[in-house]
Each structure stands twice: as structure tokens, then as C-alpha cells.
C-alpha positions as CSV (number, residue, x, y, z in Angstrom):
1,M,123.4,190.1,109.5
2,E,124.7,187.6,106.4
3,N,122.2,184.4,106.8
4,K,124.7,181.9,107.3
5,V,123.0,178.7,105.5
6,D,124.7,175.0,105.5
7,P,125.4,174.4,101.9
8,R,124.8,171.1,102.1
9,H,121.2,172.2,102.8
10,K,121.2,174.4,99.7
11,K,122.2,171.4,97.7
12,R,119.5,169.3,99.4
13,L,116.7,172.0,98.4
14,K,117.8,172.4,94.6
15,I,117.6,168.8,94.0
16,V,114.1,168.4,95.4
17,Q,113.3,171.0,93.7
18,E,114.6,169.6,90.2
19,L,112.5,166.5,91.4
20,Y,109.7,168.2,91.7
21,A,110.0,170.1,88.8
22,L,110.1,166.2,86.7
23,E,106.4,166.1,87.4
24,F,105.7,169.1,85.6
25,A,108.4,170.2,83.1
26,K,108.7,168.3,79.7
27,Q,112.4,169.0,79.7
28,P,113.7,170.0,83.4
29,N,117.1,171.2,83.8
30,L,118.9,168.7,85.8
31,S,121.7,168.3,87.8
32,S,124.2,165.4,88.1
33,K,123.3,164.5,91.7
34,T,119.5,164.9,90.7
35,I,120.1,162.3,87.5
36,S,121.8,159.8,89.8
37,I,119.2,160.1,92.4
38,I,116.7,159.1,89.6
39,K,118.9,156.2,88.6
40,S,119.1,154.9,91.8
41,E,115.3,155.1,92.3
42,K,115.1,151.1,92.7
43,E,118.1,150.8,95.5
44,L,116.5,153.5,97.2
45,N,113.4,152.0,97.4
46,T,115.1,148.9,98.9
47,L,116.4,150.8,101.5
48,V,113.6,152.8,102.8
49,K,111.8,149.4,102.7
50,K,114.4,148.0,104.7
51,Y,115.0,150.9,107.3
52,A,111.6,152.3,107.6
53,P,109.7,149.4,107.4
54,K,106.3,150.9,109.2
55,F,106.5,153.4,106.3
56,P,105.7,151.3,103.0
57,I,106.5,152.7,99.7
58,E,102.6,152.7,98.6
59,K,102.1,155.4,100.9
60,I,104.6,157.6,101.2
61,N,103.3,160.7,99.4
62,A,105.3,161.1,96.1
């Protein structure tokens, strides 16, 4: 039986793997979506602070 995984899940998984690889690889091979996430880090942190005030950025595991 074929495993039908949501394609969005596969894309999210790939992005998280690329972001994790940034910590270890000198020149990781990044997709354009991952690059846009990195460029949006300040905006994303602002949104987390606004919508999840009980979870300060400083205490969220990198």
C-alpha cells in the first residue's frame, strides 16, 4: 500500500532539515523557500512574540 504523505508536510520537513543543516554545514545547499525564511527572521520573531507571549524567543529551543 502506497504511503500518501501530504506534499506540504514533505516541503516543511525539507525546510526544517535545511535550517538544521545551517548549524553544521559551511555551505549548505538551501532552497529559495528556506532562504526567504532566514531573511524574514526578525519579522517571524516579532510574530511569535505577539501571538505566543507565554513563549519568549530567548527560551524557545533553537
